[in-house]
PDB file of N, CA, C and O in Angstrom:
ATOM      1  N   MET A   1       0.715  -0.964   0.028  1.00  0.00           N
ATOM      2  CA  MET A   1       0.035   0.030   0.423  1.00  0.00           C
ATOM      3  C   MET A   1       0.646   1.197  -0.142  1.00  0.00           C
ATOM      4  O   MET A   1       1.836   0.984   0.092  1.00  0.00           O
ATOM      5  N   THR A   2       0.602   1.949  -0.549  1.00  0.00           N
ATOM      6  CA  THR A   2       1.658   3.460  -1.135  1.00  0.00           C
ATOM      7  C   THR A   2       0.768   4.720  -0.964  1.00  0.00           C
ATOM      8  O   THR A   2      -0.168   5.066  -1.685  1.00  0.00           O
ATOM      9  N   VAL A   3       1.265   5.345   0.161  1.00  0.00           N
ATOM     10  CA  VAL A   3       0.865   6.860   0.231  1.00  0.00           C
ATOM     11  C   VAL A   3       1.639   7.787  -0.004  1.00  0.00           C
ATOM     12  O   VAL A   3       2.780   7.621   0.428  1.00  0.00           O
ATOM     13  N   ASN A   4       1.351   9.091  -0.755  1.00  0.00           N
ATOM     14  CA  ASN A   4       2.106  10.345  -0.958  1.00  0.00           C
ATOM     15  C   ASN A   4       1.695  11.524   0.175  1.00  0.00           C
ATOM     16  O   ASN A   4       0.572  11.928   0.475  1.00  0.00           O
ATOM     17  N   VAL A   5       2.666  11.822   0.558  1.00  0.00           N
ATOM     18  CA  VAL A   5       2.930  12.950   2.020  1.00  0.00           C
ATOM     19  C   VAL A   5       3.824  13.747   1.290  1.00  0.00           C
ATOM     20  O   VAL A   5       4.958  13.603   0.832  1.00  0.00           O
ATOM     21  N   LYS A   6       2.578  15.042   1.334  1.00  0.00           N
ATOM     22  CA  LYS A   6       3.187  16.785   1.042  1.00  0.00           C
ATOM     23  C   LYS A   6       3.559  17.825   2.236  1.00  0.00           C
ATOM     24  O   LYS A   6       2.758  18.092   3.132  1.00  0.00           O
ATOM     25  N   PHE A   7       4.753  18.336   2.158  1.00  0.00           N
ATOM     26  CA  PHE A   7       5.309  18.852   2.800  1.00  0.00           C
ATOM     27  C   PHE A   7       4.921  20.218   2.879  1.00  0.00           C
ATOM     28  O   PHE A   7       5.278  20.557   1.751  1.00  0.00           O
ATOM     29  N   ILE A   8       4.429  21.295   3.411  1.00  0.00           N
ATOM     30  CA  ILE A   8       3.781  22.606   2.605  1.00  0.00           C
ATOM     31  C   ILE A   8       4.687  23.238   3.841  1.00  0.00           C
ATOM     32  O   ILE A   8       4.955  22.524   4.808  1.00  0.00           O
ATOM     33  N   GLY A   9       5.194  24.751   3.757  1.00  0.00           N
ATOM     34  CA  GLY A   9       6.018  25.376   4.688  1.00  0.00           C
ATOM     35  C   GLY A   9       7.160  25.352   4.958  1.00  0.00           C
ATOM     36  O   GLY A   9       8.110  25.361   4.176  1.00  0.00           O
ATOM     37  N   SER A  10       7.174  25.295   6.926  1.00  0.00           N
ATOM     38  CA  SER A  10       8.652  25.126   6.999  1.00  0.00           C
ATOM     39  C   SER A  10       8.753  23.256   7.218  1.00  0.00           C
ATOM     40  O   SER A  10       9.749  22.553   7.388  1.00  0.00           O
ATOM     41  N   LEU A  11       7.354  22.897   7.130  1.00  0.00           N
ATOM     42  CA  LEU A  11       7.497  21.376   7.432  1.00  0.00           C
ATOM     43  C   LEU A  11       8.915  21.036   6.257  1.00  0.00           C
ATOM     44  O   LEU A  11      10.045  20.587   6.450  1.00  0.00           O
ATOM     45  N   HIS A  12       7.976  21.634   4.664  1.00  0.00           N
ATOM     46  CA  HIS A  12       9.107  21.633   3.654  1.00  0.00           C
ATOM     47  C   HIS A  12      10.810  21.726   4.214  1.00  0.00           C
ATOM     48  O   HIS A  12      11.707  20.898   4.369  1.00  0.00           O
ATOM     49  N   SER A  13      10.671  23.242   4.411  1.00  0.00           N
ATOM     50  CA  SER A  13      12.048  23.347   4.875  1.00  0.00           C
ATOM     51  C   SER A  13      12.927  22.371   5.772  1.00  0.00           C
ATOM     52  O   SER A  13      14.033  21.954   5.427  1.00  0.00           O
ATOM     53  N   LEU A  14      12.190  22.014   7.158  1.00  0.00           N
ATOM     54  CA  LEU A  14      12.636  20.534   8.132  1.00  0.00           C
ATOM     55  C   LEU A  14      12.974  19.171   7.117  1.00  0.00           C
ATOM     56  O   LEU A  14      14.018  18.533   6.985  1.00  0.00           O
ATOM     57  N   SER A  15      11.949  19.053   6.620  1.00  0.00           N
ATOM     58  CA  SER A  15      12.067  17.701   5.638  1.00  0.00           C
ATOM     59  C   SER A  15      13.394  17.956   4.816  1.00  0.00           C
ATOM     60  O   SER A  15      14.344  17.175   4.749  1.00  0.00           O
ATOM     61  N   GLY A  16      13.299  19.049   4.274  1.00  0.00           N
ATOM     62  CA  GLY A  16      14.304  18.770   2.852  1.00  0.00           C
ATOM     63  C   GLY A  16      13.597  18.334   1.945  1.00  0.00           C
ATOM     64  O   GLY A  16      14.154  18.070   0.879  1.00  0.00           O
ATOM     65  N   LYS A  17      12.157  18.122   2.083  1.00  0.00           N
ATOM     66  CA  LYS A  17      11.645  17.603   0.552  1.00  0.00           C
ATOM     67  C   LYS A  17      10.053  17.871   0.419  1.00  0.00           C
ATOM     68  O   LYS A  17       9.273  17.918   1.370  1.00  0.00           O
ATOM     69  N   ASN A  18       9.660  18.073  -1.223  1.00  0.00           N
ATOM     70  CA  ASN A  18       8.540  18.263  -0.980  1.00  0.00           C
ATOM     71  C   ASN A  18       7.623  17.104  -0.844  1.00  0.00           C
ATOM     72  O   ASN A  18       6.411  17.279  -0.724  1.00  0.00           O
ATOM     73  N   SER A  19       8.219  15.805  -0.860  1.00  0.00           N
ATOM     74  CA  SER A  19       6.971  14.710  -0.346  1.00  0.00           C
ATOM     75  C   SER A  19       7.534  14.041  -0.014  1.00  0.00           C
ATOM     76  O   SER A  19       8.630  14.426   0.393  1.00  0.00           O
ATOM     77  N   VAL A  20       7.199  12.474   0.068  1.00  0.00           N
ATOM     78  CA  VAL A  20       7.249  11.423   0.806  1.00  0.00           C
ATOM     79  C   VAL A  20       6.535  10.459   0.302  1.00  0.00           C
ATOM     80  O   VAL A  20       5.438  10.669   0.820  1.00  0.00           O
ATOM     81  N   GLU A  21       6.411   9.439  -0.436  1.00  0.00           N
ATOM     82  CA  GLU A  21       6.122   8.405  -0.906  1.00  0.00           C
ATOM     83  C   GLU A  21       6.414   7.666   0.357  1.00  0.00           C
ATOM     84  O   GLU A  21       7.534   7.752   0.862  1.00  0.00           O
ATOM     85  N   LEU A  22       5.349   6.851   0.964  1.00  0.00           N
ATOM     86  CA  LEU A  22       5.587   6.057   1.984  1.00  0.00           C
ATOM     87  C   LEU A  22       4.686   4.139   1.679  1.00  0.00           C
ATOM     88  O   LEU A  22       3.620   3.593   1.397  1.00  0.00           O
ATOM     89  N   ARG A  23       5.340   4.021   1.832  1.00  0.00           N
ATOM     90  CA  ARG A  23       4.697   2.221   1.391  1.00  0.00           C
ATOM     91  C   ARG A  23       4.535   1.594   3.312  1.00  0.00           C
ATOM     92  O   ARG A  23       5.261   1.585   4.307  1.00  0.00           O
ATOM     93  N   LEU A  24       3.130   1.153   2.950  1.00  0.00           N
ATOM     94  CA  LEU A  24       2.535   1.038   4.201  1.00  0.00           C
ATOM     95  C   LEU A  24       2.079  -0.835   3.844  1.00  0.00           C
ATOM     96  O   LEU A  24       1.678  -1.566   2.938  1.00  0.00           O
ATOM     97  N   THR A  25       2.572  -0.858   5.550  1.00  0.00           N
ATOM     98  CA  THR A  25       2.016  -2.788   5.148  1.00  0.00           C
ATOM     99  C   THR A  25       0.499  -2.982   5.940  1.00  0.00           C
ATOM    100  O   THR A  25      -0.041  -4.075   6.116  1.00  0.00           O
ATOM    101  N   ARG A  26       0.102  -2.028   6.251  1.00  0.00           N
ATOM    102  CA  ARG A  26      -0.722  -2.375   7.049  1.00  0.00           C
ATOM    103  C   ARG A  26      -1.710  -1.182   7.248  1.00  0.00           C
ATOM    104  O   ARG A  26      -1.147  -0.087   7.249  1.00  0.00           O
ATOM    105  N   LEU A  27      -3.276  -1.157   7.444  1.00  0.00           N
ATOM    106  CA  LEU A  27      -4.205   0.016   7.369  1.00  0.00           C
ATOM    107  C   LEU A  27      -3.220   0.651   8.350  1.00  0.00           C
ATOM    108  O   LEU A  27      -2.334   0.184   9.066  1.00  0.00           O
ATOM    109  N   CYS A  28      -3.809   2.196   8.071  1.00  0.00           N
ATOM    110  CA  CYS A  28      -3.176   3.082   9.361  1.00  0.00           C
ATOM    111  C   CYS A  28      -4.195   3.788   9.428  1.00  0.00           C
ATOM    112  O   CYS A  28      -5.191   3.530   8.753  1.00  0.00           O
ATOM    113  N   ARG A  29      -4.107   5.087  10.481  1.00  0.00           N
ATOM    114  CA  ARG A  29      -5.010   6.063  10.898  1.00  0.00           C
ATOM    115  C   ARG A  29      -4.270   7.062  10.620  1.00  0.00           C
ATOM    116  O   ARG A  29      -3.165   6.646  10.274  1.00  0.00           O
ATOM    117  N   ILE A  30      -4.353   8.611  10.592  1.00  0.00           N
ATOM    118  CA  ILE A  30      -3.903   9.576  10.440  1.00  0.00           C
ATOM    119  C   ILE A  30      -2.255   9.262  11.414  1.00  0.00           C
ATOM    120  O   ILE A  30      -1.077   9.036  11.135  1.00  0.00           O
ATOM    121  N   ARG A  31      -3.118   9.430  12.668  1.00  0.00           N
ATOM    122  CA  ARG A  31      -2.445   9.536  13.980  1.00  0.00           C
ATOM    123  C   ARG A  31      -1.072   8.925  13.861  1.00  0.00           C
ATOM    124  O   ARG A  31       0.007   9.323  14.300  1.00  0.00           O
ATOM    125  N   ASP A  32      -1.441   7.661  13.027  1.00  0.00           N
ATOM    126  CA  ASP A  32      -0.072   6.266  12.990  1.00  0.00           C
ATOM    127  C   ASP A  32       0.443   6.841  11.703  1.00  0.00           C
ATOM    128  O   ASP A  32       1.642   6.564  11.746  1.00  0.00           O
ATOM    129  N   LEU A  33       0.137   7.713  10.187  1.00  0.00           N
ATOM    130  CA  LEU A  33       1.083   8.137   9.517  1.00  0.00           C
ATOM    131  C   LEU A  33       1.789   8.997  10.115  1.00  0.00           C
ATOM    132  O   LEU A  33       3.016   9.089  10.084  1.00  0.00           O
ATOM    133  N   ILE A  34       0.775   9.884  10.875  1.00  0.00           N
ATOM    134  CA  ILE A  34       2.269  11.092  11.391  1.00  0.00           C
ATOM    135  C   ILE A  34       3.591  10.122  12.124  1.00  0.00           C
ATOM    136  O   ILE A  34       4.799  10.168  11.893  1.00  0.00           O
ATOM    137  N   GLN A  35       2.951   9.417  12.904  1.00  0.00           N
ATOM    138  CA  GLN A  35       4.061   8.896  14.124  1.00  0.00           C
ATOM    139  C   GLN A  35       4.906   8.278  12.899  1.00  0.00           C
ATOM    140  O   GLN A  35       6.049   8.685  13.102  1.00  0.00           O
ATOM    141  N   MET A  36       4.908   7.428  11.626  1.00  0.00           N
ATOM    142  CA  MET A  36       5.847   7.553  11.043  1.00  0.00           C
ATOM    143  C   MET A  36       6.704   8.006  10.222  1.00  0.00           C
ATOM    144  O   MET A  36       7.754   7.534   9.788  1.00  0.00           O
ATOM    145  N   ILE A  37       6.084   9.111  10.019  1.00  0.00           N
ATOM    146  CA  ILE A  37       6.978   9.942   9.624  1.00  0.00           C
ATOM    147  C   ILE A  37       7.853  10.366  10.120  1.00  0.00           C
ATOM    148  O   ILE A  37       9.066  10.322   9.914  1.00  0.00           O
ATOM    149  N   ALA A  38       6.911  11.042  11.189  1.00  0.00           N
ATOM    150  CA  ALA A  38       8.215  11.553  12.242  1.00  0.00           C
ATOM    151  C   ALA A  38       9.531  10.539  12.284  1.00  0.00           C
ATOM    152  O   ALA A  38      10.553  11.203  12.111  1.00  0.00           O
ATOM    153  N   GLU A  39       9.800   9.139  12.462  1.00  0.00           N
ATOM    154  CA  GLU A  39      10.067   7.666  12.633  1.00  0.00           C
ATOM    155  C   GLU A  39      11.267   7.533  11.714  1.00  0.00           C
ATOM    156  O   GLU A  39      12.410   7.164  11.981  1.00  0.00           O
ATOM    157  N   GLU A  40      10.502   8.088  10.088  1.00  0.00           N
ATOM    158  CA  GLU A  40      11.010   8.251   8.618  1.00  0.00           C
ATOM    159  C   GLU A  40      12.329   9.532   8.847  1.00  0.00           C
ATOM    160  O   GLU A  40      13.542   9.327   8.884  1.00  0.00           O
ATOM    161  N   LEU A  41      11.765  10.552   8.947  1.00  0.00           N
ATOM    162  CA  LEU A  41      12.285  11.784   9.268  1.00  0.00           C
ATOM    163  C   LEU A  41      12.463  12.603  10.675  1.00  0.00           C
ATOM    164  O   LEU A  41      11.854  13.664  10.812  1.00  0.00           O
ATOM    165  N   PRO A  42      13.164  12.184  11.547  1.00  0.00           N
ATOM    166  CA  PRO A  42      13.563  12.747  12.338  1.00  0.00           C
ATOM    167  C   PRO A  42      13.771  13.857  12.987  1.00  0.00           C
ATOM    168  O   PRO A  42      13.753  14.115  14.190  1.00  0.00           O
ATOM    169  N   ARG A  43      14.062  14.774  11.631  1.00  0.00           N
ATOM    170  CA  ARG A  43      14.173  16.299  11.929  1.00  0.00           C
ATOM    171  C   ARG A  43      12.702  17.079  11.798  1.00  0.00           C
ATOM    172  O   ARG A  43      12.371  18.245  12.011  1.00  0.00           O
ATOM    173  N   LEU A  44      11.972  15.899  11.349  1.00  0.00           N
ATOM    174  CA  LEU A  44      10.405  16.508  11.250  1.00  0.00           C
ATOM    175  C   LEU A  44       9.461  16.324  13.060  1.00  0.00           C
ATOM    176  O   LEU A  44       8.602  17.064  13.540  1.00  0.00           O
ATOM    177  N   GLY A  45      10.011  15.217  13.569  1.00  0.00           N
ATOM    178  CA  GLY A  45       9.504  14.685  14.948  1.00  0.00           C
ATOM    179  C   GLY A  45       8.456  15.441  15.785  1.00  0.00           C
ATOM    180  O   GLY A  45       7.328  15.130  16.169  1.00  0.00           O
ATOM    181  N   SER A  46       9.622  17.130  16.014  1.00  0.00           N
ATOM    182  CA  SER A  46       9.608  17.761  17.092  1.00  0.00           C
ATOM    183  C   SER A  46       8.395  19.108  16.691  1.00  0.00           C
ATOM    184  O   SER A  46       7.950  20.065  17.325  1.00  0.00           O
ATOM    185  N   ALA A  47       8.181  18.540  15.259  1.00  0.00           N
ATOM    186  CA  ALA A  47       7.115  19.451  14.506  1.00  0.00           C
ATOM    187  C   ALA A  47       6.154  19.014  14.605  1.00  0.00           C
ATOM    188  O   ALA A  47       5.073  19.600  14.537  1.00  0.00           O
ATOM    189  N   LEU A  48       6.481  17.156  14.904  1.00  0.00           N
ATOM    190  CA  LEU A  48       4.976  16.626  14.393  1.00  0.00           C
ATOM    191  C   LEU A  48       4.197  16.134  15.489  1.00  0.00           C
ATOM    192  O   LEU A  48       2.975  16.125  15.343  1.00  0.00           O
ATOM    193  N   ILE A  49       4.746  15.679  16.675  1.00  0.00           N
ATOM    194  CA  ILE A  49       4.450  15.324  17.737  1.00  0.00           C
ATOM    195  C   ILE A  49       4.798  15.936  18.723  1.00  0.00           C
ATOM    196  O   ILE A  49       5.930  16.417  18.752  1.00  0.00           O
ATOM    197  N   ASP A  50       3.773  16.107  19.977  1.00  0.00           N
ATOM    198  CA  ASP A  50       4.088  16.652  21.404  1.00  0.00           C
ATOM    199  C   ASP A  50       4.632  15.668  21.935  1.00  0.00           C
ATOM    200  O   ASP A  50       4.111  14.553  21.921  1.00  0.00           O
ATOM    201  N   PRO A  51       5.752  15.925  22.480  1.00  0.00           N
ATOM    202  CA  PRO A  51       6.919  15.791  23.368  1.00  0.00           C
ATOM    203  C   PRO A  51       6.266  15.202  24.538  1.00  0.00           C
ATOM    204  O   PRO A  51       6.865  14.268  25.071  1.00  0.00           O
ATOM    205  N   LYS A  52       4.770  15.703  25.205  1.00  0.00           N
ATOM    206  CA  LYS A  52       4.449  15.495  26.652  1.00  0.00           C
ATOM    207  C   LYS A  52       3.619  14.846  26.561  1.00  0.00           C
ATOM    208  O   LYS A  52       3.752  14.054  27.494  1.00  0.00           O
ATOM    209  N   SER A  53       2.229  14.452  25.700  1.00  0.00           N
ATOM    210  CA  SER A  53       1.531  13.852  25.049  1.00  0.00           C
ATOM    211  C   SER A  53       1.974  12.665  24.132  1.00  0.00           C
ATOM    212  O   SER A  53       1.110  11.789  24.135  1.00  0.00           O
ATOM    213  N   GLU A  54       2.772  12.442  23.552  1.00  0.00           N
ATOM    214  CA  GLU A  54       3.471  11.557  22.220  1.00  0.00           C
ATOM    215  C   GLU A  54       2.409  11.527  21.420  1.00  0.00           C
ATOM    216  O   GLU A  54       2.261  10.569  20.662  1.00  0.00           O
ATOM    217  N   SER A  55       1.591  12.458  21.452  1.00  0.00           N
ATOM    218  CA  SER A  55       0.333  12.383  20.338  1.00  0.00           C
ATOM    219  C   SER A  55       0.501  13.616  18.701  1.00  0.00           C
ATOM    220  O   SER A  55       0.568  14.844  18.746  1.00  0.00           O
ATOM    221  N   PRO A  56       0.519  12.942  17.739  1.00  0.00           N
ATOM    222  CA  PRO A  56       0.395  14.180  16.964  1.00  0.00           C
ATOM    223  C   PRO A  56      -0.246  15.594  17.291  1.00  0.00           C
ATOM    224  O   PRO A  56      -1.450  15.747  17.500  1.00  0.00           O
ATOM    225  N   LYS A  57       0.689  16.599  17.311  1.00  0.00           N
ATOM    226  CA  LYS A  57       0.251  18.239  17.576  1.00  0.00           C
ATOM    227  C   LYS A  57      -1.195  17.982  16.525  1.00  0.00           C
ATOM    228  O   LYS A  57      -1.539  17.146  15.689  1.00  0.00           O
ATOM    229  N   THR A  58      -1.920  19.566  17.292  1.00  0.00           N
ATOM    230  CA  THR A  58      -2.721  19.813  17.147  1.00  0.00           C
ATOM    231  C   THR A  58      -2.548  21.079  16.296  1.00  0.00           C
ATOM    232  O   THR A  58      -3.462  21.902  16.280  1.00  0.00           O
ATOM    233  N   ASN A  59      -1.628  21.244  15.716  1.00  0.00           N
ATOM    234  CA  ASN A  59      -1.548  22.948  15.561  1.00  0.00           C
ATOM    235  C   ASN A  59      -0.901  22.653  13.639  1.00  0.00           C
ATOM    236  O   ASN A  59       0.142  23.119  13.181  1.00  0.00           O
ATOM    237  N   LEU A  60      -2.000  21.697  12.819  1.00  0.00           N
ATOM    238  CA  LEU A  60      -1.233  21.232  12.263  1.00  0.00           C
ATOM    239  C   LEU A  60      -2.953  21.127  11.063  1.00  0.00           C
ATOM    240  O   LEU A  60      -3.973  20.471  11.274  1.00  0.00           O
ATOM    241  N   LEU A  61      -2.762  21.664  10.382  1.00  0.00           N
ATOM    242  CA  LEU A  61      -3.390  21.126   8.901  1.00  0.00           C
ATOM    243  C   LEU A  61      -3.381  19.710   8.174  1.00  0.00           C
ATOM    244  O   LEU A  61      -2.350  19.318   7.628  1.00  0.00           O
ATOM    245  N   ILE A  62      -4.801  18.780   8.175  1.00  0.00           N
ATOM    246  CA  ILE A  62      -4.159  17.970   7.698  1.00  0.00           C
ATOM    247  C   ILE A  62      -4.925  17.475   6.660  1.00  0.00           C
ATOM    248  O   ILE A  62      -6.125  17.452   6.938  1.00  0.00           O
ATOM    249  N   ILE A  63      -4.528  16.916   5.129  1.00  0.00           N
ATOM    250  CA  ILE A  63      -5.263  17.243   4.051  1.00  0.00           C
ATOM    251  C   ILE A  63      -5.087  15.569   3.756  1.00  0.00           C
ATOM    252  O   ILE A  63      -4.014  14.968   3.810  1.00  0.00           O
ATOM    253  N   VAL A  64      -6.711  14.839   3.358  1.00  0.00           N
ATOM    254  CA  VAL A  64      -6.242  13.741   2.513  1.00  0.00           C
ATOM    255  C   VAL A  64      -7.531  13.919   1.409  1.00  0.00           C
ATOM    256  O   VAL A  64      -8.737  14.158   1.340  1.00  0.00           O
ATOM    257  N   ASN A  65      -6.116  13.560   0.469  1.00  0.00           N
ATOM    258  CA  ASN A  65      -7.497  13.879  -0.704  1.00  0.00           C
ATOM    259  C   ASN A  65      -8.486  14.721  -0.802  1.00  0.00           C
ATOM    260  O   ASN A  65      -9.636  14.388  -1.090  1.00  0.00           O
ATOM    261  N   GLY A  66      -7.962  16.322  -0.478  1.00  0.00           N
ATOM    262  CA  GLY A  66      -8.757  17.210  -0.964  1.00  0.00           C
ATOM    263  C   GLY A  66      -9.251  17.925   0.577  1.00  0.00           C
ATOM    264  O   GLY A  66      -9.288  19.104   0.930  1.00  0.00           O
ATOM    265  N   GLN A  67      -9.603  16.647   1.297  1.00  0.00           N
ATOM    266  CA  GLN A  67     -10.496  17.254   2.437  1.00  0.00           C
ATOM    267  C   GLN A  67     -10.048  17.380   4.009  1.00  0.00           C
ATOM    268  O   GLN A  67      -9.466  16.411   4.497  1.00  0.00           O
ATOM    269  N   GLU A  68     -10.205  18.115   4.526  1.00  0.00           N
ATOM    270  CA  GLU A  68      -9.376  18.363   5.416  1.00  0.00           C
ATOM    271  C   GLU A  68     -10.258  17.482   6.573  1.00  0.00           C
ATOM    272  O   GLU A  68     -11.464  17.240   6.619  1.00  0.00           O
ATOM    273  N   MET A  69      -8.699  16.951   7.863  1.00  0.00           N
ATOM    274  CA  MET A  69      -9.733  15.752   8.472  1.00  0.00           C
ATOM    275  C   MET A  69     -10.462  15.622   9.487  1.00  0.00           C
ATOM    276  O   MET A  69     -10.992  14.636   9.999  1.00  0.00           O
ATOM    277  N   SER A  70     -10.445  16.940   9.799  1.00  0.00           N
ATOM    278  CA  SER A  70     -11.919  16.976  10.518  1.00  0.00           C
ATOM    279  C   SER A  70     -12.900  16.920  10.033  1.00  0.00           C
ATOM    280  O   SER A  70     -13.867  16.535  10.691  1.00  0.00           O
ATOM    281  N   VAL A  71     -13.040  17.310   8.596  1.00  0.00           N
ATOM    282  CA  VAL A  71     -14.594  16.827   8.223  1.00  0.00           C
ATOM    283  C   VAL A  71     -15.203  14.967   8.238  1.00  0.00           C
ATOM    284  O   VAL A  71     -16.282  14.393   8.095  1.00  0.00           O
ATOM    285  N   LEU A  72     -13.101  14.390   8.620  1.00  0.00           N
ATOM    286  CA  LEU A  72     -13.847  13.515   8.210  1.00  0.00           C
ATOM    287  C   LEU A  72     -13.354  12.569   9.862  1.00  0.00           C
ATOM    288  O   LEU A  72     -14.157  12.907  10.731  1.00  0.00           O
ATOM    289  N   ASP A  73     -12.775  12.011  10.169  1.00  0.00           N
ATOM    290  CA  ASP A  73     -12.879  10.920  11.690  1.00  0.00           C
ATOM    291  C   ASP A  73     -11.471  11.737  11.886  1.00  0.00           C
ATOM    292  O   ASP A  73     -10.630  10.858  12.071  1.00  0.00           O
ATOM    293  N   GLY A  74     -10.903  12.873  11.924  1.00  0.00           N
ATOM    294  CA  GLY A  74     -10.035  13.321  12.574  1.00  0.00           C
ATOM    295  C   GLY A  74      -8.499  12.840  12.748  1.00  0.00           C
ATOM    296  O   GLY A  74      -7.855  12.699  11.708  1.00  0.00           O
ATOM    297  N   PHE A  75      -7.928  12.603  13.863  1.00  0.00           N
ATOM    298  CA  PHE A  75      -6.363  11.636  13.592  1.00  0.00           C
ATOM    299  C   PHE A  75      -6.850  10.268  13.315  1.00  0.00           C
ATOM    300  O   PHE A  75      -6.066   9.559  12.684  1.00  0.00           O
ATOM    301  N   GLU A  76      -8.720   9.418  13.878  1.00  0.00           N
ATOM    302  CA  GLU A  76      -8.544   8.180  13.411  1.00  0.00           C
ATOM    303  C   GLU A  76      -8.861   8.165  11.866  1.00  0.00           C
ATOM    304  O   GLU A  76      -9.060   7.038  11.412  1.00  0.00           O
ATOM    305  N   THR A  77      -8.947   9.280  10.923  1.00  0.00           N
ATOM    306  CA  THR A  77      -9.284   8.858   9.888  1.00  0.00           C
ATOM    307  C   THR A  77      -8.271   7.553   8.980  1.00  0.00           C
ATOM    308  O   THR A  77      -7.053   7.624   8.817  1.00  0.00           O
ATOM    309  N   SER A  78      -8.931   6.726   8.621  1.00  0.00           N
ATOM    310  CA  SER A  78      -8.764   5.502   8.169  1.00  0.00           C
ATOM    311  C   SER A  78      -8.093   6.334   7.003  1.00  0.00           C
ATOM    312  O   SER A  78      -8.536   7.359   6.487  1.00  0.00           O
ATOM    313  N   ILE A  79      -6.370   5.342   6.562  1.00  0.00           N
ATOM    314  CA  ILE A  79      -5.519   5.437   5.325  1.00  0.00           C
ATOM    315  C   ILE A  79      -5.152   4.774   3.963  1.00  0.00           C
ATOM    316  O   ILE A  79      -4.207   3.998   4.108  1.00  0.00           O
ATOM    317  N   LYS A  80      -5.665   4.853   2.542  1.00  0.00           N
ATOM    318  CA  LYS A  80      -5.985   3.797   2.065  1.00  0.00           C
ATOM    319  C   LYS A  80      -4.897   3.944   0.893  1.00  0.00           C
ATOM    320  O   LYS A  80      -4.257   4.949   0.584  1.00  0.00           O
ATOM    321  N   ASP A  81      -4.869   2.759   0.371  1.00  0.00           N
ATOM    322  CA  ASP A  81      -3.359   2.698  -0.963  1.00  0.00           C
ATOM    323  C   ASP A  81      -4.555   4.003  -1.565  1.00  0.00           C
ATOM    324  O   ASP A  81      -5.762   4.236  -1.623  1.00  0.00           O
ATOM    325  N   GLY A  82      -3.020   4.674  -1.980  1.00  0.00           N
ATOM    326  CA  GLY A  82      -3.385   5.809  -3.106  1.00  0.00           C
ATOM    327  C   GLY A  82      -3.668   7.293  -2.515  1.00  0.00           C
ATOM    328  O   GLY A  82      -3.409   8.427  -2.917  1.00  0.00           O
ATOM    329  N   ASP A  83      -4.101   6.939  -1.758  1.00  0.00           N
ATOM    330  CA  ASP A  83      -4.580   7.982  -0.642  1.00  0.00           C
ATOM    331  C   ASP A  83      -3.047   9.982  -0.595  1.00  0.00           C
ATOM    332  O   ASP A  83      -1.854   9.938  -0.298  1.00  0.00           O
ATOM    333  N   GLU A  84      -3.359  10.473  -0.751  1.00  0.00           N
ATOM    334  CA  GLU A  84      -2.394  11.648  -0.846  1.00  0.00           C
ATOM    335  C   GLU A  84      -2.898  12.777   0.200  1.00  0.00           C
ATOM    336  O   GLU A  84      -3.962  13.357   0.418  1.00  0.00           O
ATOM    337  N   VAL A  85      -1.242  12.794   0.878  1.00  0.00           N
ATOM    338  CA  VAL A  85      -1.715  13.572   2.516  1.00  0.00           C
ATOM    339  C   VAL A  85      -0.727  14.602   2.375  1.00  0.00           C
ATOM    340  O   VAL A  85       0.413  14.600   1.912  1.00  0.00           O
ATOM    341  N   VAL A  86      -1.640  15.706   3.022  1.00  0.00           N
ATOM    342  CA  VAL A  86      -0.933  17.019   2.348  1.00  0.00           C
ATOM    343  C   VAL A  86      -1.165  17.530   4.222  1.00  0.00           C
ATOM    344  O   VAL A  86      -2.115  17.427   4.998  1.00  0.00           O
ATOM    345  N   LEU A  87       0.486  18.182   4.369  1.00  0.00           N
ATOM    346  CA  LEU A  87       0.903  18.662   5.833  1.00  0.00           C
ATOM    347  C   LEU A  87       0.981  19.783   5.822  1.00  0.00           C
ATOM    348  O   LEU A  87       2.099  20.111   5.426  1.00  0.00           O
ATOM    349  N   VAL A  88       0.098  20.965   6.155  1.00  0.00           N
ATOM    350  CA  VAL A  88       0.678  22.093   6.184  1.00  0.00           C
ATOM    351  C   VAL A  88      -0.170  22.826   7.752  1.00  0.00           C
ATOM    352  O   VAL A  88      -1.283  22.875   8.275  1.00  0.00           O
ATOM    353  N   PRO A  89       1.742  23.456   8.060  1.00  0.00           N
ATOM    354  CA  PRO A  89       1.895  24.097   9.397  1.00  0.00           C
ATOM    355  C   PRO A  89       0.917  25.180   9.990  1.00  0.00           C
ATOM    356  O   PRO A  89       0.547  25.902   9.065  1.00  0.00           O
ATOM    357  N   VAL A  90       0.592  25.404  10.695  1.00  0.00           N
ATOM    358  CA  VAL A  90      -0.740  26.369  11.155  1.00  0.00           C
ATOM    359  C   VAL A  90       0.150  27.553  11.794  1.00  0.00           C
ATOM    360  O   VAL A  90       0.207  27.443  13.019  1.00  0.00           O
ATOM    361  N   VAL A  91       0.686  28.387  11.404  1.00  0.00           N
ATOM    362  CA  VAL A  91       0.934  29.890  12.365  1.00  0.00           C
ATOM    363  C   VAL A  91      -0.047  30.907  12.606  1.00  0.00           C
ATOM    364  O   VAL A  91      -0.740  31.600  11.861  1.00  0.00           O
ATOM    365  N   HIS A  92       0.053  30.829  13.575  1.00  0.00           N
ATOM    366  CA  HIS A  92      -0.632  31.936  14.940  1.00  0.00           C
ATOM    367  C   HIS A  92       0.159  32.950  15.096  1.00  0.00           C
ATOM    368  O   HIS A  92       1.352  32.812  15.370  1.00  0.00           O
ATOM    369  N   GLY A  93      -0.396  34.037  14.946  1.00  0.00           N
ATOM    370  CA  GLY A  93      -0.271  35.762  15.310  1.00  0.00           C
ATOM    371  C   GLY A  93      -0.957  36.819  15.521  1.00  0.00           C
ATOM    372  O   GLY A  93      -2.182  36.928  15.479  1.00  0.00           O
ATOM    373  N   GLY A  94       0.028  37.821  15.811  1.00  0.00           N
ATOM    374  CA  GLY A  94      -0.746  38.769  16.468  1.00  0.00           C
ATOM    375  C   GLY A  94      -0.130  39.930  16.439  1.00  0.00           C
ATOM    376  O   GLY A  94      -0.645  40.915  16.966  1.00  0.00           O
TER     377      GLY A  94
END
């Protein structure tokens, strides 16, 4: 099973890549995919995973096949073969 993950903004800079193609050996959820990306590209770990809770950070806009994950099942959204996942860091300011 293959999933294409695209990195936008600072995630692109940290990873040094526009995208990665991940081969998954089992069905997974967004939560699992974020963990896999953090393991595969350690420089992204602190940008994707909250060190206290060891869960994916909530300051990411995650788009699965053109739909924001919050209109799907959030971090429990299932990832299927051929899906495209786009990770966009959310920047707040005032």
